[in-house]
C-alpha positions in Angstrom: 117.2 101.1 46.1 119.0 104.3 46.6 122.3 105.0 47.0 123.4 106.3 50.7 125.2 109.0 48.9 122.2 110.5 47.3 120.0 110.1 50.6 122.8 112.0 52.3 122.2 114.8 49.7 118.6 114.8 50.0 118.7 115.1 53.6 121.4 118.0 53.6 118.7 119.8 50.7 116.1 119.6 53.6 118.0 120.7 56.3 119.2 123.6 54.1 115.4 124.3 53.7 114.7 124.2 57.3 117.6 126.7 57.9 116.3 129.3 55.4 112.9 129.3 57.0 114.6 129.3 60.7 117.0 131.8 60.3 120.9 131.7 60.6 121.2 132.3 64.1 119.0 129.5 65.4 120.9 127.1 62.9 124.2 128.2 64.0 123.0 126.8 67.6 122.0 123.6 66.0 125.8 123.2 64.8 126.9 124.1 68.3 124.5 121.5 69.9 126.1 118.7 67.6 129.8 120.0 68.3 128.8 119.7 72.2 127.3 115.9 71.2 130.3 114.9 69.6 132.4 116.4 72.9 130.1 114.6 75.5 130.6 111.2 73.4 134.3 111.5 73.1 134.3 112.4 77.3 131.9 109.5 78.0 134.1 106.9 75.6 137.2 108.0 77.2 136.2 107.6 80.8 133.9 104.6 80.3 136.9 102.7 79.0 137.8 102.5 82.8 134.3 101.3 83.5 134.1 97.3 83.3 130.9 96.6 81.3 132.2 99.2 79.0 135.7 98.0 78.6 134.6 94.9 76.5 132.2 96.9 74.3 135.1 99.6 73.4 137.9 96.9 72.8 135.5 94.7 70.7 134.8 97.6 68.3 138.5 99.1 68.2 139.7 95.3 67.2 137.1 94.7 64.5 138.8 94.3 61.1 138.2 97.0 58.4 135.3 96.3 55.8 134.0 93.3 57.8 130.3 92.9 56.9 127.5 92.9 59.9 126.1 89.4 59.0 129.5 87.6 59.3 130.2 89.3 62.7 129.4 86.9 65.7 126.2 87.7 67.1 127.5 88.9 70.7 129.6 91.6 68.9 126.8 92.4 66.4 124.7 93.7 69.9 127.6 95.3 70.9 128.1 97.5 68.0 124.5 98.1 67.9 124.2 99.1 71.3 127.4 101.6 70.5 125.3 103.0 67.5 122.2 103.5 69.8 124.1 105.5 72.6 125.7 107.6 70.0 122.9 108.4 67.9 120.8 109.0 71.2 123.1 112.0 72.5 123.6 113.3 68.9 119.6 113.2 68.4 118.8 114.6 72.0 121.2 117.3 71.6 120.2 118.2 68.3 116.5 118.2 69.6 117.2 120.9 72.1 119.2 122.6 69.6 116.1 123.1 67.6 114.3 123.9 70.3 115.9 127.3 70.5 113.8 130.2 72.3 112.9 133.1 70.4 115.9 135.6 69.9 114.3 139.0 70.0 117.3 141.1 69.3 118.1 139.3 66.2 114.4 139.0 64.9 114.4 143.0 64.3 117.8 142.9 62.1 116.4 139.6 60.5 113.3 141.7 59.1 115.5 144.6 58.0 117.9 142.0 56.5 115.7 139.2 55.4 117.2 138.1 52.1 120.7 137.7 53.9 119.2 136.1 56.7 117.3 133.5 54.4 120.5 132.8 52.4 122.9 132.4 55.5 120.0 130.5 56.9 120.3 127.9 54.1 124.1 127.8 54.3 124.0 127.1 58.2 121.1 124.6 57.2 123.4 123.0 55.3 126.1 122.7 57.4 123.8 121.4 60.5 122.5 119.0 58.0 126.1 118.0 57.3 127.1 117.6 61.0 123.6 115.6 62.0 123.5 113.1 59.0 127.3 113.0 58.3 127.7 112.0 62.2 125.3 109.7 62.0 126.4 107.9 58.8 129.7 107.9 60.3 129.0 106.0 63.5 126.6 103.7 61.5 130.0 103.0 59.4 131.9 102.3 62.6 129.0 99.9 63.8 129.1 98.0 60.3 125.9 99.1 58.9 123.7 97.3 61.5 120.8 97.8 59.7 121.3 95.6 56.4 119.8 94.6 54.4 117.7 98.1 54.8 120.7 100.2 54.6 123.8 98.7 53.2 127.4 99.5 53.2 128.7 101.3 49.9 130.5 98.9 47.5 133.9 100.0 46.4 133.5 98.9 42.8 130.4 100.9 42.3 131.4 104.7 41.7 128.9 106.1 43.8 130.1 103.8 46.4 133.7 104.9 46.3 132.7 108.5 46.3 130.5 107.6 49.7 133.6 105.7 51.1 136.0 108.8 50.6 133.0 110.9 51.9 133.5 109.3 55.2 136.8 110.9 55.9 135.4 114.0 56.0 132.6 113.7 58.6 132.4 115.6 61.9 133.6 112.6 64.2 136.8 112.2 62.1 137.8 115.7 63.0 136.4 115.1 66.8 139.1 112.5 67.0 141.6 115.0 67.5 141.0 116.2 71.0 142.7 119.5 70.8 140.6 120.1 67.8 137.4 119.4 69.6 138.2 121.5 72.6 139.1 124.3 70.4 135.7 123.7 68.5 133.5 123.8 72.2 135.4 126.9 73.7 134.6 128.7 70.3 131.1 127.7 70.3 130.7 128.8 74.0 132.7 132.1 73.7 130.2 132.7 70.6 127.2 132.0 72.3 128.2 134.3 75.3 129.3 137.1 73.1 126.7 137.0 70.6 123.5 135.6 72.0 123.5 136.6 75.7 
């Protein structure tokens, strides 16, 4: 069995290598697509709270006791948690997929050939950032759903040093910052301004 923290770092290394191969410009669009997915989830969950079928789902999730084990939660609530996780994960996954399907950025490609080492290094850094955004967001949503994939993926244990580190890491993932509405709106505005100024 591998610690979820080790798995997180392995995914980060993988995304960093992908970013080094793809280049910084394309990786930056992936980061922007995850910011857009966080914004979309926030908007959907804010407005679906007025739709009756979703009211029970959101209220149930918010009223869960912290640290409750998934196996101890009533089956109906388990299904609601799984549904919420899969909706969130689907939005992040779809927008990340389209973020990776970026067109050829011809204007930046010539510059990248002249500065190949810098482009690879910056691509590596932004690949790590995009991995942090994607994997960190999915992990945070899985934690919010009380780890519905037990026993395959289990919650970190506080008595284990790596488990304690993993629990602390959850406080620094993108959905935590996305809960601040003003910060999320500013991130979306900056992302679109950057796309308009640099890529168009």
